[in-house]
C-alpha positions in Angstrom: 49.5 -26.8 3.4 50.5 -23.4 4.2 53.5 -22.7 6.6 53.8 -19.8 8.3 57.5 -19.0 9.6 59.5 -16.8 12.2 56.2 -14.6 12.3 55.5 -12.6 15.5 52.2 -13.3 15.8 49.3 -11.5 17.8 47.1 -14.4 18.6 44.5 -12.2 20.7 43.9 -14.9 22.8 46.4 -12.9 24.9 48.3 -9.4 24.9 51.9 -10.4 24.8 52.9 -11.6 21.0 54.9 -14.6 20.5 57.8 -15.4 17.8 56.0 -18.7 16.5 55.3 -20.8 13.1 51.9 -21.5 12.4 50.5 -24.4 9.9 47.4 -24.1 7.8 45.3 -26.8 6.3 42.1 -27.3 5.1 41.2 -23.5 5.7 42.1 -24.3 9.2 44.9 -23.2 11.6 46.4 -26.8 12.9 48.8 -25.8 15.1 50.6 -22.9 16.4 54.2 -23.9 17.7 57.8 -22.2 18.6 58.8 -24.5 15.5 57.1 -26.4 13.1 59.3 -28.8 10.5 57.3 -28.5 7.0 57.0 -31.4 4.7 58.2 -31.5 1.7 54.8 -30.2 0.1 54.2 -27.5 2.6 53.9 -24.0 1.4 56.2 -22.0 3.0 55.8 -17.9 4.2 58.5 -16.3 5.2 56.7 -13.5 7.8 60.5 -13.0 9.8 60.4 -9.5 10.9 56.5 -8.9 10.0 53.8 -8.8 12.8 51.0 -11.8 12.6 47.0 -10.9 13.3 43.8 -12.5 12.7 42.3 -11.4 9.7 40.5 -7.8 10.6 36.7 -7.4 11.3 34.1 -4.6 10.7 31.2 -5.3 12.6 28.6 -3.2 10.9 28.9 -1.9 7.0 27.1 -1.8 4.0 29.6 -3.2 1.7 28.2 -4.9 -1.6 24.8 -3.4 -0.9 25.8 0.4 -0.8 28.4 0.1 -4.1 31.4 2.2 -4.6 29.6 3.1 -7.9 26.9 5.5 -6.5 23.6 6.1 -8.2 20.0 4.4 -7.6 20.8 1.4 -8.9 24.0 0.8 -7.0 22.4 1.9 -3.4 19.7 -0.7 -2.6 20.4 -0.3 1.0 16.9 0.6 2.0 13.2 -0.7 1.1 11.8 3.0 1.6 8.5 1.7 1.2 7.3 0.4 4.3 9.2 1.3 7.9 8.9 -2.0 9.0 10.4 -4.7 6.7 11.9 -7.8 9.1 11.9 -10.1 6.4 14.4 -8.7 4.1 17.9 -10.3 4.1 21.1 -8.2 3.4 22.6 -11.2 1.3 19.8 -10.8 -1.3 21.7 -7.4 -2.1 25.4 -8.0 -1.4 27.7 -7.8 -4.7 30.7 -9.3 -4.2 32.0 -7.8 -7.3 31.7 -4.2 -5.7 35.6 -2.9 -6.0 35.5 -2.0 -2.0 35.6 -5.8 -1.4 39.6 -5.5 -3.0 40.0 -2.8 -0.7 38.8 -4.4 2.0 41.2 -7.4 1.0 44.0 -5.6 0.6 44.0 -3.5 4.3 44.0 -7.1 6.1 40.4 -7.0 6.5 38.9 -10.6 6.1 35.0 -10.5 7.8 32.4 -7.9 7.9 28.6 -7.2 9.1 26.4 -6.4 6.5 22.9 -5.3 5.5 20.3 -2.9 5.5 21.0 1.1 5.7 18.8 3.1 8.6 15.4 4.7 7.1 13.5 2.2 8.5 12.0 1.8 12.1 12.9 -2.3 11.5 15.4 -2.4 8.6 15.6 -6.1 7.7 18.5 -9.4 8.6 22.1 -8.3 8.8 24.4 -11.4 7.8 28.4 -11.9 8.2 30.1 -12.9 5.4 33.8 -12.8 4.9 35.1 -10.4 2.6 36.9 -13.0 -0.9 34.4 -14.6 -2.9 32.7 -14.4 -5.9 29.3 -15.8 -4.9 28.1 -14.5 -1.5 26.6 -18.1 -0.3 29.8 -19.6 -0.3 30.9 -16.3 1.9 28.4 -16.3 4.5 29.4 -17.2 8.2 26.5 -16.5 9.7 22.7 -15.7 8.2 20.8 -14.1 9.6 23.5 -12.5 12.6 21.3 -9.9 13.6 17.9 -7.9 12.7 18.4 -3.8 12.5 16.3 -1.1 13.8 17.0 2.0 13.7 16.1 5.6 15.7 16.5 9.2 15.4 17.0 11.3 12.3 16.9 8.5 9.5 13.5 7.3 9.3 11.7 9.9 10.6 13.4 12.1 7.8 12.2 9.1 5.4 8.6 8.8 6.2 7.7 11.7 8.8 8.7 15.0 5.7 6.5 12.8 3.0 3.1 13.1 6.1 3.6 9.1 7.2 4.6 7.5 10.5 6.9 7.6 11.7 7.9 11.5 12.4 8.8 11.3 15.9 11.4 9.3 18.0 7.9 7.9 20.0 6.9 7.1 16.4 10.0 4.9 15.5 9.7 3.2 19.0 6.3 2.5 18.8 6.3 1.0 15.4 9.3 -1.3 16.9 7.2 -2.0 20.0 4.6 -3.2 17.7 6.4 -5.7 15.7 8.2 -7.2 18.6 4.7 -7.3 20.7 3.4 -9.3 17.3 5.6 -11.5 17.0 6.3 -12.3 20.8 2.3 -13.1 20.3 2.7 -15.6 17.3 5.8 -17.2 18.5 3.4 -18.0 22.4 0.0 -18.7 20.4 1.1 -20.1 16.5 0.8 -23.5 17.0 -1.3 -24.5 14.0 1.6 -24.4 11.6 0.5 -21.1 9.9 3.7 -19.8 9.2 3.9 -16.0 8.9 6.8 -15.0 6.9 7.3 -11.3 8.2 7.1 -12.9 11.6 9.2 -15.9 11.3 12.5 -13.4 10.7 11.9 -13.2 14.7 12.7 -16.8 15.4 16.1 -16.4 16.1 15.9 -13.0 18.0 13.5 -14.4 20.5 15.8 -17.2 21.1 18.8 -15.4 21.6 20.7 -16.4 19.3 20.8 -12.8 17.1 20.8 -9.6 18.4 18.2 -6.5 17.6 21.4 -4.6 15.6 20.4 -0.7 16.8 21.1 2.4 15.0 21.5 4.7 17.7 23.5 8.2 17.6 22.1 10.3 20.3 22.3 9.6 24.0 18.4 9.2 24.0 18.0 7.4 21.4 20.5 4.9 23.4 18.8 4.6 26.4 15.3 4.0 24.0 16.9 1.2 22.3 18.5 -0.2 25.4 14.8 0.1 27.1 13.1 -1.5 24.7 15.5 -4.6 24.5 15.2 -4.9 28.3 11.3 -4.9 27.5 11.5 -7.8 25.7 14.4 -9.6 26.8 16.4 -9.3 23.8 19.9 -9.1 23.5 21.0 -6.2 21.6 23.9 -3.9 19.6 24.5 -0.7 19.8 25.6 0.8 16.9 27.7 4.1 16.1 26.3 4.9 19.3 27.6 8.5 18.8 27.1 10.2 22.2 28.1 6.9 24.3 30.3 9.1 26.0 28.4 11.0 27.6 26.5 7.8 29.0 29.1 5.4 29.5 28.3 4.2 32.9 24.5 3.3 31.9 25.7 1.5 29.0 28.0 -0.4 30.7 25.0 -1.4 33.4 23.3 -2.4 30.8 25.6 -4.9 29.6 25.1 -4.1 25.7 28.2 -3.9 23.6 29.1 -1.0 21.3 29.7 -0.6 17.8 31.5 2.9 17.5 31.8 5.0 14.5 32.0 6.0 11.6 34.4 8.7 13.4 36.4 9.5 10.4 33.3 11.5 9.0 31.7 14.5 8.7 29.3 15.7 10.7 26.5 15.8 8.4 22.8 15.3 10.7 22.3 16.9 14.0 22.4 13.6 15.9 26.1 13.2 15.5 27.2 16.7 16.2 29.4 15.6 18.9 31.1 12.7 17.2 34.2 12.3 18.3 37.3 9.1 18.5 37.5 9.6 22.2 33.9 7.7 22.2 35.5 4.5 21.9 37.8 4.7 24.8 35.9 6.4 27.3 33.2 3.3 26.7 35.8 1.3 26.9 37.2 1.9 30.0 33.7 2.1 31.6 33.7 -1.4 31.0 31.7 -1.7 27.4 32.5 -4.4 25.3 33.9 -2.3 22.0 34.2 -2.7 18.6 35.0 -0.1 15.9 33.0 0.8 12.7 33.7 2.5 9.6 29.9 2.2 8.4 31.3 1.3 5.0 30.7 3.8 2.8 30.3 6.4 5.3 33.7 5.9 5.7 36.0 3.5 3.2 36.6 0.4 4.5 39.8 0.1 3.8 40.4 3.1 6.7 39.2 0.8 9.5 42.4 0.1 11.0 43.7 3.9 10.9 40.4 4.6 12.8 41.5 2.1 15.4 44.4 3.9 15.2 43.2 7.3 16.1 41.2 5.6 18.2 44.0 4.0 20.3 45.3 7.8 20.5 42.2 9.6 22.1 42.0 6.8 24.8 41.4 3.3 23.6 45.4 2.1 23.5 46.6 0.1 21.1 45.4 -3.7 22.9 41.9 -2.7 22.9 42.0 -1.1 19.3 43.5 -4.2 18.2 40.4 -6.6 19.7 37.8 -4.0 18.3 38.8 -5.0 14.7 39.6 -8.7 15.9 38.4 -10.7 18.6 35.8 -8.1 20.1 34.6 -7.3 17.3 33.9 -11.7 16.3 31.9 -11.4 20.0 29.6 -9.5 19.4 28.7 -10.1 16.2 28.8 -13.7 17.6 31.5 -15.7 15.5 34.2 -15.7 17.5 33.9 -19.6 17.4 35.3 -19.2 13.9 37.2 -15.9 13.6 38.8 -13.3 15.9 42.0 -15.1 17.1 45.1 -16.9 15.8 44.2 -20.3 17.5 44.4 -23.6 16.6 41.0 -25.0 15.4 39.7 -21.6 14.1 39.6 -20.2 10.3 42.8 -19.0 8.8 41.6 -15.8 8.2 44.8 -13.9 8.6 46.5 -10.7 7.8 50.6 -10.0 7.9 51.8 -6.8 8.3 55.3 -4.8 8.1 54.8 -2.5 10.8 51.9 -1.4 12.9 48.3 -2.1 11.5 47.6 1.0 13.5 50.2 3.4 12.2 49.2 5.2 8.9 53.2 3.8 7.5 53.0 0.0 7.9 51.9 -2.0 4.8 49.9 -5.3 4.6 52.0 -7.6 3.2 49.6 -10.3 2.8 45.8 -11.3 3.6 45.0 -15.0 4.1 41.2 -16.3 3.8 40.4 -19.9 4.8 43.6 -20.2 3.7 44.2 -18.7 1.1 46.7 -15.9 0.2 44.5 -13.5 -1.4 45.9 -10.9 -1.5 49.7 -10.6 -2.0 52.2 -7.3 -2.0 
């Protein structure tokens, strides 16, 4: 057992931190109480004068797939031979030995949504994993966790510049609709037991157990993603949502959440020319559930708290910024029953800070995953 004693607990179950002890056993938080008397065999971490948070979450990344050591062999985030590849699985390309996992843990990031890039109209399956481990199968929290679709410049440049489909935004939307139509027909008509591997992967999507995960930057692409999701009655997350601040009320009306970022990155293509840290705050204030992403390696994953801090300064506010990398991110990723807040019964994924994690001079003192101290400063 591990007892975190005398910490200021930012539980994210409510907005007011509490001074309390927290007892951990078998990877779970088993008790939060004003004072807990330890048994003789209990390990004690003295968190006096320190801030204790649920482990941070990056709701959209390519960590372990697009590795820190960039080369043609170390970035396998896209299957660039076919614009629709729903059956490919992110877990088959995640390398837990990627040094970025160490950086994530040292920054207090304990959970990440990981999957294919955005070259394809339908890119494949994301997984939600923890950041500590050697075998990805042991790190998985939810897989599949989403099916990636992508709009805009990336699919058009990957295929259209070579004279293939899609070369236009209309072509991208058409390919996605065709895939979803085939899948819907398959599930409504296939009673014979003859399974199609390229369509079975949509099963949990149509059961609304997982969402479409839409790479969208421009406002018109955001609307197209919403339109298609509504047509097929599917859940959706709006990832990047770069021009979301221009259409915040419409996004709020859709009911879909936004995963905003990477705002700490160059405006290296036309569709991100309006990228701004104010986007998250404008969306949040309009009533949209918001998470923050680094889109690692576009921005390095260890800067997730910094991105949240700048978003807080630019209108999101400190409380919502912390929620955007903890409980709200967990809810968007559909893992909030396990992680995202400090609550009895949840996984003991915890980060202990000296100072405020939204400020640049703060310091991670310890990162705990599954009840184990995996980083200590």
